[in-house]
C-alpha positions as CSV (number, residue, x, y, z in Angstrom):
1,M,66.6,91.3,86.3
2,S,70.0,93.1,85.9
3,P,70.9,94.9,82.9
4,P,72.9,93.3,80.3
5,A,76.6,93.5,80.5
6,P,78.3,95.9,78.1
7,S,80.2,94.4,75.3
8,L,84.0,94.5,75.2
9,L,83.9,97.0,72.3
10,S,81.5,99.5,73.9
11,L,83.8,99.5,77.2
12,L,86.8,100.3,74.9
13,A,84.8,102.9,73.0
14,S,85.2,105.4,75.9
15,P,88.6,107.3,75.7
16,R,88.8,107.6,79.5
17,R,88.5,103.7,80.0
18,L,90.9,103.1,77.2
19,E,93.5,105.6,78.8
20,I,93.0,103.8,82.2
21,L,93.7,100.5,80.4
22,R,96.9,101.9,78.9
23,L,98.1,103.2,82.2
24,L,97.6,99.8,83.7
25,W,98.9,97.8,80.9
26,T,102.5,97.4,82.2
27,Q,102.3,98.3,85.8
28,E,100.0,98.3,88.8
29,L,98.9,101.6,90.1
30,S,96.5,102.7,92.9
31,A,93.3,104.4,92.2
32,G,94.8,107.7,93.4
33,A,97.8,107.4,91.0
34,I,95.5,106.8,88.1
35,H,93.4,110.0,89.2
36,R,96.6,111.9,89.3
37,A,97.3,110.9,85.7
38,M,94.0,112.2,84.6
39,P,93.8,115.4,86.4
40,D,90.8,116.8,84.4
41,V,88.5,114.2,85.8
42,T,87.0,113.7,89.4
43,F,88.2,110.8,91.5
44,G,84.6,109.6,91.7
45,A,84.5,109.4,87.8
46,V,87.8,107.6,87.7
47,S,86.4,105.2,90.3
48,L,83.3,104.4,88.3
49,Q,85.4,103.9,85.1
50,L,87.6,101.4,87.2
51,R,84.6,99.5,88.3
52,S,83.2,99.2,84.8
53,L,86.7,97.7,83.7
54,A,86.9,95.4,86.7
55,D,83.4,94.2,86.3
56,A,83.9,93.3,82.7
57,G,87.0,91.4,83.8
58,L,89.5,93.6,82.2
59,L,91.1,94.5,85.5
60,E,92.3,92.8,88.6
61,S,92.5,94.6,91.8
62,R,93.9,94.1,95.4
63,A,93.4,95.9,98.5
64,E,96.4,97.0,100.8
65,K,95.4,98.7,103.9
66,T,93.3,101.6,102.6
67,Y,94.5,101.7,99.0
68,R,93.2,99.7,96.1
69,F,95.7,98.7,93.3
70,Y,94.8,97.8,89.8
71,R,96.4,95.8,86.9
72,A,95.2,95.1,83.5
73,R,94.3,91.5,82.7
74,R,95.8,91.5,79.1
75,E,94.7,87.9,78.4
76,A,91.0,89.0,79.0
77,L,91.3,91.1,75.7
78,G,91.9,88.2,73.4
79,P,92.7,89.2,69.9
80,L,92.1,92.8,70.6
81,R,95.4,92.8,72.8
82,T,97.8,93.1,69.8
83,L,95.6,95.9,68.3
84,L,95.6,98.0,71.4
85,E,99.3,97.6,71.8
86,Q,100.0,98.7,68.2
87,M,97.7,101.7,68.6
88,W,99.6,102.7,72.0
89,D,102.9,102.5,70.2
90,D,101.8,105.0,67.6
91,A,102.3,108.7,67.9
92,L,99.3,109.5,66.0
93,W,97.1,107.5,68.5
94,R,98.5,109.5,71.2
95,L,97.5,112.9,69.5
96,K,94.0,111.3,68.7
97,L,93.6,110.3,72.4
98,A,94.6,113.7,73.7
99,A,92.0,115.4,71.4
100,E,89.4,113.0,72.4
101,L,90.0,113.4,76.2
102,E,89.9,117.3,75.7
103,Q,86.6,116.9,73.8
104,T,85.0,114.9,76.5
105,R,86.4,117.0,79.3
106,R,83.6,118.1,81.6
107,G,83.7,121.2,83.8
108,P,85.1,124.7,83.3
109,R,87.7,125.1,80.6
110,P,91.0,126.8,81.4
111,R,90.8,130.5,80.4
112,R,93.0,131.4,77.5
113,R,95.1,134.6,78.2
114,T,95.0,137.0,75.3
115,L,97.6,139.6,75.0
116,K,96.7,143.3,75.0
117,P,98.7,145.5,72.8
118,R,101.2,147.6,74.7
119,K,100.9,151.3,74.5
120,V,104.2,152.9,73.5
């Protein structure tokens, strides 16, 4: 027996998946372009998120030679579509997303350079 499909809300609870959906909202992008837009995540992690969204019916994909291109299926979101569009237009939303993405970031954090006092 296969595990139950995740609900739409649980899929959208992930800031990474939400950011991927936002990137694909108005344009078709390759998996590589999506990965380049999210440089703090591995390509494999982006690929897993794309698969989750596609399996839920929120993305459509097409293959062209060795590339796979993705596009959001806005109609699949039903009433959540308007809510998402309003959120993405809001500057506070963009700040919140940036903070959430930084919080969920994996791997080493960039070192912060501290300035040493100069000897005069």
